[in-house]
C-alpha positions in Angstrom: 29.3 17.0 -20.5 26.9 14.4 -21.0 23.2 15.0 -19.7 21.1 12.2 -21.3 17.5 11.4 -19.4 13.8 11.2 -20.1 11.4 13.7 -18.7 7.7 12.3 -18.1 4.5 13.5 -17.4 0.7 12.1 -17.0 -2.5 13.5 -16.8 -5.2 11.6 -14.9 -9.3 11.1 -15.2 -9.9 11.3 -12.0 -8.3 11.0 -8.3 -6.6 7.4 -8.7 -3.1 7.2 -9.6 -4.5 4.3 -11.9 -6.4 6.7 -14.5 -3.9 7.9 -16.9 -5.5 9.7 -19.9 -2.7 11.3 -21.2 1.3 10.9 -21.3 4.0 13.4 -22.1 7.6 12.7 -22.7 10.8 14.6 -23.7 14.1 12.9 -24.1 17.4 14.9 -23.4 20.7 14.3 -24.9 23.7 16.4 -24.0 21.4 18.6 -22.2 18.9 19.5 -25.6 15.8 18.5 -25.8 16.0 15.7 -28.7 12.4 15.1 -28.8 9.5 14.9 -27.8 6.4 12.4 -27.7 3.1 12.1 -26.2 -0.6 10.8 -26.5 -4.4 10.4 -25.2 -5.3 7.4 -23.8 -8.5 5.4 -22.5 -7.4 4.8 -18.7 -7.4 0.9 -17.7 -10.5 -0.9 -17.4 -12.5 0.1 -14.2 -10.5 3.4 -13.6 -12.0 5.6 -16.9 -14.8 7.6 -15.1 -13.7 11.7 -15.0 -13.5 13.8 -12.0 -14.9 17.5 -12.8 -12.1 18.6 -10.7 -9.3 16.7 -12.8 -11.3 18.1 -15.9 -11.2 21.9 -14.6 -7.3 21.3 -14.5 -6.6 19.5 -17.7 -9.4 20.2 -20.0 -9.6 16.3 -21.1 -13.5 14.7 -21.3 -14.4 11.3 -22.0 -15.2 12.1 -25.8 -11.9 13.2 -26.3 -10.7 9.7 -25.5 -12.6 8.5 -28.4 -10.4 6.1 -30.9 -7.3 6.7 -28.6 -5.4 3.5 -27.1 -5.7 2.4 -24.0 -3.2 2.4 -21.6 -2.5 -1.3 -21.8 -2.3 -0.9 -25.6 0.2 2.3 -25.5 2.2 0.8 -22.2 4.9 -0.9 -24.6 5.5 2.1 -26.6 6.1 4.3 -23.5 8.1 1.6 -21.5 10.5 1.3 -24.9 10.9 5.4 -24.4 11.9 4.9 -20.9 14.2 1.9 -20.8 17.9 2.6 -20.4 17.4 6.4 -19.6 17.2 8.3 -16.1 13.6 9.5 -15.6 12.8 12.8 -14.2 9.3 13.9 -13.3 8.1 17.0 -11.5 6.4 15.5 -8.3 7.9 12.1 -9.3 5.7 10.6 -6.5 2.7 11.0 -8.7 3.9 10.2 -12.3 5.6 7.1 -10.6 2.6 5.9 -9.0 0.7 6.3 -11.7 3.1 3.4 -13.6 2.8 1.7 -10.6 -0.8 1.4 -10.4 -1.7 1.0 -13.9 0.8 -1.5 -14.6 -0.1 -3.7 -11.9 -3.9 -3.1 -12.7 -3.2 -4.1 -16.1 -0.9 -7.2 -15.7 2.3 -5.9 -16.8 5.5 -6.0 -14.7 6.9 -2.7 -13.0 9.8 -1.7 -15.2 13.2 -1.1 -13.8 14.2 2.7 -13.4 16.1 5.3 -11.8 14.1 8.5 -11.3 14.4 11.8 -9.7 12.1 14.7 -8.7 12.2 18.3 -10.1 10.1 19.3 -7.2 12.2 18.1 -4.6 15.4 19.3 -6.5 13.9 22.9 -7.2 12.8 23.3 -3.5 16.9 23.3 -2.7 17.6 25.8 -5.8 14.9 28.6 -6.3 13.5 30.6 -3.8 9.8 30.5 -4.2 7.0 30.8 -1.7 5.9 27.6 -3.8 7.3 25.3 -6.4 4.9 23.8 -8.7 5.8 23.7 -12.1 4.4 26.7 -13.5 6.1 28.7 -10.8 9.5 27.2 -11.4 9.2 27.5 -14.9 8.6 31.1 -14.7 11.2 31.8 -12.5 13.6 29.8 -14.8 12.3 31.8 -17.7 10.8 28.7 -19.3 7.6 29.7 -21.5 5.1 26.9 -20.1 1.8 28.5 -22.4 -0.3 24.9 -22.3 0.5 23.8 -18.7 -1.1 20.6 -17.8 -0.8 19.2 -21.1 1.4 16.3 -20.6 3.9 17.1 -23.1 4.2 20.2 -22.5 4.4 19.8 -18.7 7.3 16.9 -19.7 9.3 19.5 -21.8 9.0 22.3 -19.1 10.1 19.5 -16.2 13.3 19.0 -18.9 14.7 22.5 -19.0 14.2 22.7 -15.6 16.2 20.1 -15.0 19.0 21.4 -17.0 18.2 24.6 -15.8 19.3 23.7 -12.4 22.5 21.8 -13.6 23.6 24.8 -15.1 23.1 26.8 -11.9 25.4 24.6 -9.8 28.0 23.6 -12.6 27.1 20.0 -12.1 28.5 17.5 -14.6 25.9 14.9 -14.6 22.4 14.6 -13.1 23.8 12.4 -10.5 26.2 15.2 -9.4 23.1 17.5 -9.1 21.3 15.2 -7.0 24.4 14.5 -5.0 24.7 18.6 -4.8 21.5 19.0 -3.6 21.3 16.0 -0.9 18.7 14.6 -3.1 18.6 10.5 -3.5 17.6 8.7 -6.9 14.3 6.6 -6.6 14.3 2.9 -8.0 11.8 0.8 -9.5 12.0 -2.5 -10.5 9.4 -5.5 -10.9 10.0 -6.5 -7.2 11.2 -3.1 -5.6 10.1 0.8 -5.3 12.2 3.1 -3.1 11.1 6.9 -3.6 13.2 9.7 -4.7 14.0 11.6 -1.0 16.0 14.2 0.6 19.5 12.9 2.2 19.6 16.1 4.7 17.9 18.6 5.6 19.5 21.5 3.1 22.3 21.5 0.6 25.5 21.9 2.0 27.1 25.7 1.5 30.5 24.2 0.4 29.1 22.3 -2.1 27.1 24.9 -4.0 29.1 26.3 -7.1 28.9 29.4 -9.1 26.3 29.2 -12.5 28.1 28.7 -15.5 26.9 27.5 -19.0 27.9 24.5 -20.6 
């Protein structure tokens, strides 16, 4: 079975989506994490103030960004790592909004991406009172010692996605989304369509006994 995708996570300096201060990515090939990458970054000009509530979550403060590249310097490296792969994020609406607002502010075109949301998927496959990344990771037996570090969160998103594929014996991410009743999100320079449910709940006859691959 071929299971290739990139998981991505952003942390932001404040509540504006255009204020990324850290990015983390995990490249999955054949269902296994092949590589990880991440960086602190200075948010785009005009978005660089730090909200104490955001700092309380991720622990990043303005002095941590001294000497780090700005988003506009780092974006080509981020886009290169995304290009040609399906993208997964936990609460993809947030991470895709970071990409949209930051690239627009800096004068870049939106990238062309197909993206899925492990949060929407997790709501279909884990019986939990809440489906935050740490709660789902715990349910899947995935360690998450540094929650809200972007690389660690991207790795957790990747492993949760692989776990869901295994739970339903899906043959690909397309198959996982179809079984789950979730549509891919689409992004292009002139278009954005969010990842969204296509039905209220997964159909029982599409559920399969979990196996390992």
